[in-house]
C-alpha positions in Angstrom: 22.5 0.2 -18.5 19.4 -0.7 -19.8 20.6 -4.0 -19.7 21.8 -3.6 -16.2 18.1 -2.4 -15.3 17.0 -5.3 -16.6 19.3 -7.8 -14.3 18.8 -6.0 -11.2 15.2 -6.0 -11.6 15.2 -9.6 -12.1 16.6 -10.3 -9.3 14.8 -8.4 -7.3 11.8 -10.3 -8.3 13.4 -13.4 -7.9 14.8 -12.5 -4.2 10.8 -11.4 -3.4 10.2 -14.7 -5.1 12.5 -16.9 -3.2 11.0 -14.5 0.5 7.5 -15.0 -0.3 8.6 -18.9 -0.6 10.1 -19.5 2.8 7.2 -16.9 4.4 4.5 -19.2 3.0 6.0 -22.3 3.3 3.8 -23.1 6.2 0.7 -22.6 4.1 -1.5 -25.0 2.4 -2.0 -24.8 -1.7 -5.0 -23.5 -0.9 -3.4 -21.0 2.1 -1.5 -19.6 -0.8 -3.9 -18.9 -3.0 -5.4 -16.8 -0.2 -2.6 -14.9 0.5 -2.1 -13.9 -3.3 -5.3 -12.4 -3.3 -5.2 -10.8 -0.1 -1.6 -9.3 -1.6 -3.1 -8.8 -4.7 -5.9 -6.6 -2.9 -3.7 -4.3 -1.1 -1.1 -3.8 -4.0 -4.1 -3.0 -6.7 -6.4 -1.5 -4.7 -4.9 0.1 -1.6 -2.2 1.0 -2.3 -3.5 3.5 -4.9 -6.2 4.2 -2.5 -3.4 5.5 -0.1 -1.6 7.6 -3.0 -4.8 9.2 -3.9 -4.9 10.2 -0.4 -1.2 11.4 -0.4 -0.7 13.0 -4.0 -3.8 13.7 -5.5 -6.7 15.2 -2.0 -5.8 18.9 -1.8 -5.6 18.2 1.8 -2.7 16.2 1.9 -0.4 17.6 -0.5 1.3 19.8 2.2 2.4 17.4 4.2 3.1 15.1 1.5 5.2 17.6 -0.3 7.1 18.5 3.4 6.9 14.7 5.0 9.1 13.6 1.5 10.8 16.5 -0.2 10.7 19.2 3.0 14.4 18.0 3.5 15.9 18.9 -0.3 17.2 22.4 -1.3 15.1 23.8 -2.6 15.4 23.8 -6.6 15.6 20.0 -6.5 12.7 20.2 -3.8 10.2 22.1 -6.5 11.5 19.8 -9.1 11.5 16.0 -7.3 8.3 17.2 -5.7 6.4 18.4 -8.7 7.9 15.2 -11.0 6.8 12.9 -8.7 3.3 14.5 -8.0 2.5 14.4 -11.8 3.9 10.5 -11.8 1.5 10.1 -9.0 -1.2 11.8 -10.9 -0.9 10.2 -14.3 -0.3 6.7 -12.1 -3.4 6.9 -10.0 -5.6 8.3 -13.0 -4.1 5.4 -15.5 -4.9 2.5 -12.8 -8.3 4.5 -12.8 -8.7 5.3 -8.6 -7.5 8.4 -10.0 -10.8 9.2 -11.4 -13.2 8.0 -9.1 -14.7 10.9 -6.5 -12.8 10.6 -3.1 -16.2 9.5 -1.3 -16.2 6.1 -3.5 -12.0 6.0 -3.3 -12.7 5.7 0.8 -15.9 3.2 0.1 -14.4 0.8 -1.5 -11.1 0.7 0.2 -12.9 1.0 3.8 -14.8 -2.1 2.7 -10.8 -3.5 2.1 -10.1 -2.8 5.5 -13.6 -4.5 6.8 -13.0 -7.4 5.1 -9.2 -7.9 6.5 -10.2 -7.9 9.8 -13.0 -10.1 8.9 -10.6 -12.2 7.7 -8.4 -12.2 11.1 -11.1 -12.2 13.7 -9.2 -13.2 16.5 -6.0 -15.1 14.7 -2.6 -13.9 15.7 -2.2 -13.3 11.8 -4.1 -14.5 8.7 -4.1 -18.4 8.8 -2.7 -18.5 12.4 0.2 -19.6 11.6 3.4 -19.8 14.0 5.3 -17.3 12.1 4.0 -14.6 9.9 3.6 -15.0 6.2 3.7 -12.2 3.7 0.2 -11.9 3.8 0.4 -10.8 7.0 3.7 -8.2 6.7 2.1 -6.7 3.2 -0.9 -6.0 5.6 0.9 -4.6 7.9 2.9 -2.8 5.8 -0.1 -1.1 3.7 -2.3 -0.5 6.8 0.6 1.5 8.8 0.7 3.4 6.2 -3.2 4.3 6.9 -2.2 5.3 9.9 1.3 7.1 10.2 2.8 9.4 9.1 -0.7 11.4 10.0 -2.2 13.1 7.0 -4.9 16.0 7.5 -7.3 14.1 5.4 -7.6 10.4 6.9 -10.7 8.4 6.4 -9.1 4.8 6.0 -7.2 5.5 8.6 -9.6 6.7 11.0 -11.7 3.7 9.8 -8.7 1.6 10.7 -8.6 2.8 14.2 -12.5 1.1 15.6 -10.9 -2.6 13.9 -10.6 -4.2 17.0 -7.7 -6.4 15.7 
């Protein structure tokens, strides 16, 4: 089973690389580096801020619990949500975001939002290309999660809504 899982994981990685290659084919080598930096910032910093807000912040956990686990039968809901939250909190602690005060997490990631807005500027996408790139797709997906679904304590979503672009 472990070998099959490893092969499946390798196929997923290959598929993701092929998709990125197709999306980023229009970019110069320098733009591909910039795209990887944008994606890395979103995946390694902003993602954990969202996880923090959804799973760690006490004002948001009840809604997160209801949204993600509310349709499960009672015993499964309790077991799975508890396990998922424990895993999320462990990941947050290990990555470091979970050990920071909320104000610091918000300040760091509001700066990420500011930087992305500055990079985008008035262009239709990050690199002003005829089609979306990996950076555009990942940014849209991550930033969308900062707004939807609405959560009670959402300073990142509130900050994002102040941006014209």
